C-alpha positions as CSV (number, residue, x, y, z in Angstrom):
1,M,-213.2,-142.8,-111.9
2,Y,-211.7,-142.2,-115.3
3,Q,-213.2,-139.6,-117.6
4,H,-214.3,-140.3,-121.2
5,I,-212.4,-138.5,-124.0
6,T,-214.8,-137.0,-126.4
7,V,-212.8,-136.2,-129.5
8,V,-209.8,-137.6,-131.4
9,D,-209.1,-135.3,-134.4
10,K,-205.4,-135.2,-135.1
11,Y,-202.8,-135.7,-137.8
12,D,-199.7,-137.5,-136.7
13,P,-196.8,-135.2,-137.5
14,I,-194.4,-138.2,-137.8
15,S,-196.4,-140.6,-140.0
16,G,-198.9,-138.2,-141.6
17,L,-201.8,-140.4,-140.6
18,Y,-205.1,-138.8,-139.6
19,Y,-206.9,-140.1,-136.4
20,K,-210.6,-139.4,-136.0
21,S,-212.8,-140.6,-133.2
22,I,-216.0,-142.5,-133.8
23,S,-218.7,-141.6,-131.2
24,N,-221.4,-143.7,-129.7
25,E,-224.1,-142.9,-127.1
26,E,-224.5,-144.7,-123.8
27,K,-227.6,-146.9,-123.8
28,K,-230.5,-145.6,-121.7
29,A,-233.7,-147.2,-120.6
30,R,-235.8,-148.3,-123.6
31,F,-238.5,-145.7,-123.2
32,S,-236.4,-142.9,-121.8
33,K,-236.4,-139.6,-123.6
34,V,-233.1,-138.6,-121.9
35,L,-230.2,-138.7,-124.3
36,G,-227.1,-140.7,-123.2
37,N,-223.6,-139.4,-122.8
38,K,-221.5,-139.6,-126.0
39,Y,-218.2,-141.4,-125.8
40,T,-215.5,-142.5,-128.2
41,S,-216.1,-146.1,-129.2
42,N,-213.5,-146.5,-131.9
43,V,-210.8,-144.5,-133.8
44,A,-210.6,-144.4,-137.6
45,I,-207.0,-144.2,-139.0
46,F,-206.8,-142.6,-142.4
47,N,-203.7,-142.8,-144.6
48,P,-203.8,-139.8,-147.0
49,E,-201.0,-141.2,-149.2
50,D,-203.2,-144.1,-150.5
51,E,-206.5,-142.8,-149.2
52,T,-207.3,-146.0,-147.2
53,F,-208.5,-146.3,-143.6
54,R,-208.8,-148.9,-140.9
55,M,-210.7,-149.0,-137.6
56,L,-208.5,-149.5,-134.6
57,F,-210.9,-151.9,-132.9
58,G,-213.5,-154.3,-134.3
59,E,-217.2,-154.2,-133.7
60,E,-217.2,-154.8,-130.0
61,D,-218.8,-152.1,-127.7
62,I,-216.0,-150.3,-126.1
63,Q,-215.4,-146.9,-124.4
64,I,-212.0,-145.3,-125.2
65,N,-210.9,-142.8,-122.6
66,L,-207.2,-142.4,-123.6
67,F,-205.5,-142.1,-127.0
68,L,-201.9,-141.1,-126.8
69,F,-198.8,-141.0,-128.9
70,E,-195.5,-139.2,-129.1
71,T,-195.5,-136.2,-131.5
72,G,-192.0,-134.8,-131.3
73,Y,-189.0,-133.6,-129.4
74,D,-188.8,-130.2,-127.7
75,E,-185.1,-129.3,-128.0
76,K,-185.4,-126.2,-125.7
77,C,-187.0,-128.2,-122.8
78,M,-185.2,-131.5,-123.7
79,E,-188.4,-133.5,-123.4
80,I,-190.7,-135.7,-125.6
81,K,-194.0,-134.1,-126.6
82,F,-197.3,-136.1,-126.6
83,H,-200.7,-135.8,-128.3
84,D,-203.4,-135.2,-125.7
85,A,-201.1,-136.0,-122.7
86,N,-202.3,-135.2,-119.2
87,S,-199.3,-134.0,-117.2
88,H,-200.2,-136.4,-114.3
89,I,-199.5,-139.5,-116.5
90,I,-196.3,-138.3,-118.2
91,R,-193.4,-138.5,-115.8
92,N,-189.7,-138.4,-115.7
93,N,-189.7,-136.4,-119.0
94,K,-186.8,-133.9,-118.3
95,Q,-183.3,-134.0,-119.7
96,I,-184.3,-136.6,-122.3
97,E,-181.7,-137.2,-125.1
98,K,-183.0,-136.6,-128.6
99,R,-184.3,-139.9,-130.1
100,A,-186.7,-141.1,-132.8
101,M,-190.4,-141.1,-131.7
102,K,-191.8,-144.5,-130.8
103,D,-194.0,-146.2,-133.4
104,K,-196.7,-146.7,-130.7
105,L,-200.2,-145.7,-129.8
106,L,-201.4,-146.1,-126.2
107,I,-205.1,-146.7,-125.8
108,G,-207.1,-146.8,-122.6
109,L,-210.5,-148.6,-122.5
110,L,-212.9,-147.9,-119.7
111,K,-214.1,-151.2,-118.2
112,E,-216.7,-150.5,-115.5
113,E,-214.5,-148.4,-113.2
114,D,-211.1,-149.9,-114.2
115,M,-209.0,-149.1,-117.3
116,E,-207.5,-151.6,-119.7
117,L,-204.2,-150.4,-121.4
118,W,-203.5,-151.4,-125.0
119,T,-200.8,-150.6,-127.5
120,A,-200.6,-150.7,-131.3
121,N,-198.3,-149.3,-133.9
122,R,-199.2,-145.9,-135.4
123,Q,-201.0,-147.6,-138.3
124,G,-203.3,-149.3,-135.8
125,E,-201.8,-152.7,-136.4
126,E,-200.3,-155.1,-133.8
127,L,-203.0,-154.3,-131.2
128,K,-201.8,-155.7,-127.9
129,F,-203.4,-155.9,-124.5
130,I,-201.0,-154.7,-121.8
131,T,-202.8,-154.7,-118.4
132,V,-205.8,-153.7,-116.3
133,V,-205.4,-150.7,-114.0
134,P,-207.8,-151.1,-111.1
135,K,-209.6,-147.9,-110.0
136,T,-207.7,-148.1,-106.7
137,S,-204.3,-148.0,-108.5
138,S,-202.4,-145.3,-110.3
139,W,-200.2,-145.4,-113.4
140,H,-197.9,-143.3,-115.5
141,I,-195.4,-143.3,-118.4
142,D,-191.8,-143.1,-117.3
143,V,-190.4,-141.4,-120.4
144,K,-186.7,-141.6,-119.5
145,N,-186.8,-145.3,-118.8
146,S,-189.5,-146.2,-121.5
147,K,-191.8,-147.9,-119.0
148,L,-195.5,-147.9,-118.2
149,R,-195.7,-148.2,-114.4
150,V,-198.8,-149.4,-112.5
151,I,-198.6,-148.6,-108.8
152,D,-200.8,-150.1,-106.1
153,V,-200.4,-148.8,-102.5
154,N,-203.0,-150.4,-100.2
155,D,-203.0,-151.5,-96.5
156,N,-199.4,-150.7,-95.9
157,R,-198.1,-152.5,-99.0
158,F,-196.5,-151.2,-102.1
159,K,-196.6,-153.0,-105.5
160,I,-195.3,-151.8,-108.8
161,E,-195.6,-153.4,-112.2
162,N,-193.5,-152.3,-115.2
163,F,-194.4,-152.7,-118.8
164,D,-192.3,-151.7,-121.8
165,W,-193.3,-148.4,-123.5
């Protein structure tokens, strides 16, 4: 099962935008005194240049468990750096030629035990659904080939789906 992220609190070094998580609490039984688990339910995107902000998602009840974007190029290691990247989802990130950082956010939403992957530009516009990753599948970003790959290996079969990153 995927874990919830608890905090997004980061300036984007490329655009200068500030990202801040909005937390919510899981609903518990009506008369329960036990507090629910907090989770990130939205991300505010603040533009310090004109002091405006927007919410990444609307009012729907969602649980964000991944918020990822490229932050720069490491010339010594020749690889792309990411905000809040788990090493198991960033692959093929060696001997990368220097390039401009992608104007993309990658957002993962927890849906029961599966994860929906979404992209948007750094300003939070052009929000686009990519795919659902079932709990029985794995996925990663292939940095060198600019692909999101969803891999399903079950019952002696292999299936891979590729999406542009």
